[in-house]
N, C-alpha and C positions, 0 to 999 in steps of 0.2 A: 307443150302447152300453148294455147292460143289466147290472144286478147282481141276484143271486138270493139269496133267503132260503131256506136249506136246513135242515131239521130233522135234527140229527145222530143222533137216535135212530131215526127211520124212513128217513132219507136221501132224503126226498121234498122236492121244490121246493114251498115254500108260496106264494111270491109272487115276481114279477119287477118290477124298477123301472128306469125309464129314468134315466140320468144327466142332470143338468141341462146345458142348452146354455150357451154363453158369455154370450149376451144375458140369459138368465134369472139367471145368477149376478151379472152386472153390475147388474141391476135390484134384486136382493135386497141387495147390498152398498150400493147407493144408499139403500134404505129403512133399512138398519141405521145408516148414517151420519146420516141425518136424525133417527132416533129417539134416537140417542145424545145429541144436543144437548138434547133434552127430558128424557131419563132422568137425565142427570148433574145437571140443574137441580133435581130433586126433593130435598127434605131426606132425609138418610139414614133418618130415622124412617119416612118414607113408603115408601121402597124396602123397608125391613124388613117393612112390612105385607104387601107383595106376596110376599115370601119366606115369611112365616108362612102365608099362604093356600096357597102351593105345597106346603108341608109337610102342610097339612090335606088338600089334593087327593090327595097320594100315599097318605095313610092311608085316605082314603075308597075308593080303587080299587086298593089294594095287591095284591089277588089277581089282578086283570086284568093289571096291569103285570108281576107275577111270572110269569104264564103266558106272556106274550109272550117274556120272557127265556128261560124254560125251553124253549119250543118252538124258539127261534131259535138258541141256543148250547148247550143241553144241560144246564145247571145244574140240580141237584136242586131240586125246587119249594120245599122248606123253606128252602134257601139263597137262592132268588130272593125269597121273601117277606121274609126277613131283610135282604136287600140293599135292598129298597124301604123297609123300616122304618128302616134306617140313613140313607138319603137324607132321610127325613122328620126324623130327629133332627138331621141336619146343618142343614136349613132352620131348625128351631126354634133351634138354637144361634146361628146368625148373625142371625136375627131378634131374638134377645134381646141379643146382644153387639156387633153390627155398629156401632151408633152410638157405643158407648164406644170401640171399637177405632179409629174414624176421627176421634175428637175431636182438634183441634189440640193439639200438644204444646208447652207453654211451656218455654223453656230460659233460664236466667238468664245474662245477659251485661252488659257495661257500657252497652248500648243501653237505650232506654226500654222496649222490648219486643222479644223474639226468640221466634219460634215456628215450628213445622213443620206444614204442611198436607199432607193426603193426598188427592190429586185423581186421578180416573180418567184412563186413557190414551186410550181410544177403543174401537175394534173389536178384540176379541181372538179370534184363530183358535185353536180347540181341535181337535187331532188326537188322537182317542181310540181305545182298543183294544176288543176284543170280550169280554174275559174277565170283566170286571165292568162290563157295558155301561151300567148306570144309575149305579152308585156313582162310577166314575171321571169320568164327564161331570159329575155333580153336585159331586163333590169339588173340581173346578176351577171349575165354573160359578157356584156359589152365592157364594163369596167375590168372584168377579169382578163379578157384577151387583150385589151388595150395595155394593161400592165405587163403583158408578156406570158401569162399563163395559157394553158390549153384547157378545154372543157369537155367533160363527158356528161351528157344529160340523161338522167332517168326521169322521164316525164310521167305524169299520171296515166294509169292504164286505160282510161277512157278517152284520151286524146292522142293516140299514136299518129294520126294523120297530121295533126299540128306539129308534133315533135319532128316528124320527117320533113315537113315543109320548112321548118326553121333551119334544119341542117342544109336543105336544098338552097335556101336563100344565101347561106354562107358560101356554098359552093359556087353559085352563080355570081357572087361578088368577087370570086377569084381567090378566096382564102386557100392556103395550102390544106390538103386533106388532113382531117383529124385535129385541126385547131379547134373545131367545134364538132363533136360527134354525138349523135343520138344512139343510145343503147336501149333496145327493146328488151328489158329485163324485169324480173320481179323485184319486189321490195327486199326479199331475202337475199337475192343476188347482189343488190346494191350494197347491203350491209357487208357482204363478203369482200367487196372492193375495199372497204374501210379496214376490215379485220385483217386482210392479207396484204396491207400496205401497197395496194395497187394505185391508190390516189394519195395526194399530198394534203388536201384540204377539202372541206365539205361546206356546201351552202344548201339549206333546206327552207322552203316556204311551204307551210302546210298546217296540219292539225297539231295540237299540243301533244297528243299521243305519239305521233310520228316524230315530233321534235325531241321528245324525251328519249325515244329509242335511238334515233340517229345520234343525238348528243352523247348518249352513254357510250356508244361504240367509238365515236370520234374522241371522246375524252380518254378512253382506255388506251388509245393509240397516240394521244397527245397531238392531235391535228387541229389546225386552225379551223374555226367553225363560226358560221353565221346562221342564226335561226330567225326566221320571220314567221310568227305563229298567229294565234287567234286574237280576236278583239271583241270588245263589247262597248263600243264607243258611245259616250254620252253626248247628247245634243242639248245644250242648256239654253233655254230661252228666258231671259230676265224680263222683269215687268216693264222696262223701258225700251224693249226691242221693237223693231219694225216687224210686227207679227205677220203681216201679209207676206212680206219677203221671206221671213224665217219659215213660215209654214209651207210655202211653195218649194223652197230649196230643200226643206226637210224631206219632202217626197222624193226628190232626186237622190238625196243622200242615202235614203233607205232602199229605193227601188232599183238603183243602178245595177246592171248585171243580174236582174231578177232578185236582188237582195243578197246575192252570193259574193260578198266581198268582205275581207277582213277589216277594211277601214270604212265600211258602211256605218252610218249612224244606226245604232241598235237600241238605245234607250233615250227617250225624249223626256227631258226633265224640265218642267215648265212651271213658272211661278203662278200661283193660284189666281192672281188678278187678271191674267190674260189666257188662262188655260182653255176656257170654252171657246174663245175666239180662235186660238191656235188649232184646236181640234176641228173646228168648222172649216178653216182654211185648208188644213191637211186633208181632211176627208173629201172636200170639194175638188182639190187638185187630183187626188187619187182616182176619183170617178172620171176625170178627164183622160186618163191614160188609156191608150189603146193596147190591149193585151191580145196576142195572137201569133200568127205565122211570123217567125223571126226573120224570114227572108223578105218580108214586106217592108218597104222603105218607111212606111208610116207607123210601123209597130214600135211601141215604147218599151214593152216588157215581154220577153219570150218565156218559154218553159224553164223550169229548173233542169239541171243537167242530168240527174240520176233519180231512179225510182226510190232509192233509200232516202234521198233528201226530201222528196215529197212526203214519204211516210212519216219522217221525223217531224216535219212542219205540221202535219195534221195532228200528230200526237201532242206537240207543244201547244197548239191552239186549243185542243180539247182539254188538256190539263189546266190551262188558264181558265177556261169556261167552267170546269168542274169546281174550281177553287174560288169562284165568285166574280171573275172579271166580266166586263161587258165587252162583247165582240162587235165591232163596227165594221162590217164588210162593205166593199165597194160594189158588190152585186154582180160579179162576172161569172159566167158559166162556160164550160168548154166541152166540145164533143170529142176531142182527141188531144193527145200530147200530155206531157208531164207538167201541168199547170197547177199553180196554187193561187187562189184568189187573194190578193193583198187585203190586209185588214189592220185596223187600229184596235189596240186592246186598252180599254180604259179601266182604271182602278186595279192595276196589278199589285200583287203583294210579294214580299221577298221569298216566299215558299214556292212560287210558281217556276216551272222549268224555263219560261222565257226570261226569267230574271237570274237564274243560276247557271244557265248554259249559253254558249254562243249560238245565236239564232241565225242560221245561214239561209235566209229567204225573206220574203216580203211581209214580215210581221212587225208591227210598230207599237210597242207599249208606251203609253203616255203616263208619266209619273208627275203628280202635282205636288209642289213644295211651297212652303211658306216664305222662305227667305234664302239669301245667298249661302249661308252656312249649311243649311240642309241640302241645297243643291250640290255643293262641293262634297259633302259627306256621302251622298248617294252616288255621285259620279265616281268617287274613289272606292266605293264599296263593291269591288270586283277583283278577281285575281288577274285581270288583264289591264294593260296600260299602253294601248297602241296610239289612238288618236282621240280627239275631243273637239267639239265645236262650242263656242260661246257667242251668244247673240245679245247685243246691247248697243244703244246709241251712244252711250258713254264709254269711249274706247279705253280710258284709263281704268274704269271699273272692270271692264272685260279683261284687260291685261292683268289686273290684280288677281282675278279669279284664275286666269290661265296659269299664273305662277303656283297656285295651290293644287292644281290637278296633276295627278300622276299619270303622265302619258308622254310618248315620244314626239307627238306633233299636236299642236293646238291651232285650230282655225278660228279666227274671230270674224263674225259676220260672213261666214262662208262655210262650205262643206270641206271635209278633210280629203285631200288628194295628194298623190305623189308627184314630184317634180324633179327632173334630172339635176337641177341646180342645188337642191336642198337634200340634206341627209334624211333617210327614211328608216324607221325602226321603232321598236317599243321598249317598254320596261316591264317589270314583273313577269308574268307568264306570256307576255306578248313577244318575247324573243330576246336574242343576244346579238349585239353588233348592229352595224348600219349598212345600208345600201345607198347608192347614188351620191352625187357631189364628189368632192375629193376624199371625203371620209370613207365612202364605200369603195373607192378605187384602192385604198390602202389597207383594206381588210385582208386581202390575199397577196401581200408582199412581205418580203423580209425587210424590215426597217433596220438597215445595217449602219452602224456607227463606224466611222473611220477617223482616227486621230493621227496626225502627221507631226512628228518632231524632227528637228535637225540633228 
């Protein structure tokens, strides 16, 4: 069986790849198992040196890696360059802080000495998505290898060039072979690695359906698991907000990566006193965006990554229109490529698909509310709980509302974004566990207690 790398702007097949056969996978897992015993034995400081060199490698060839990303999944080239730079920042962060995070923790008890050690688990399977093809693999992988684990990556089937480029970067940075290994395998074969105890832990970023399936298999085998899943992030604009700033940031928060982000703002909850002004600013900024060739340095929004995403977005928009919503389009037209014209949807109701499903593209429903309580109720009226934004000039008011919102990350007067220094993850159906910071580093370790008595 083959998988294809298709350029979503030209819709041309760039390359085809054969999936690995069972004996090839078995051989790679064996090599990974052997290198784990060596990699875990290195002092953390030595592992951190490899991670630092990887960051330097990303910086040295950031344009080449960015172009691979843009050609393969359609991300605007400026965003692709920024993604590689963020991965390099991540490497620098763990190179500088990994040893400190993993130091044994002394705890006072009646024993002579009591302490906690943080030791790696083994081979960690990473099942990663296509929308941030470098960042999400690095976001999981760098903390995992810093802790002494080794990684096998099953990347999304439409970004094999990115998957292999990531492995290449590890190789060029001098990592021992199979500390980070890309496996070109099917989802079914990835589940076999869990079922047959070929891996010791699992991390998945992706859809809720994929998370439920992988979680079920990992649960049956009692394996450590982190799930980063969908989101329907509310973007709450209160009546005392800086509406001009909120409206312009809202466009970035919705349109980044052509709207294909789990932490994109997906529901704009605006108090009625400033709703018309917000919509005017939002639509005005939307019309300023340049949508087109993602390799053009001046492009703001590229195509969506796959034909099925485009089809779903068209269906969601038409469903809203049929149920009485007002569709405010930015007026773009396209001669080629998998483009979806960004739009604002006014007067949405709870029965519309844009309100009940995760919308993975540039559709922005604006929901008008009377007061804070209604804003919070609607914000929490979702099975997801990844991120949320709150906009107000009164910071204490904004923080009170932040406490009431069910989400893993709240941004006040800003858009939600991940940061290596801060834990990232959600509640409810947005996932299990955390990535980044020292919290993410310790998801895939044995937290071992040692008690010493005389």
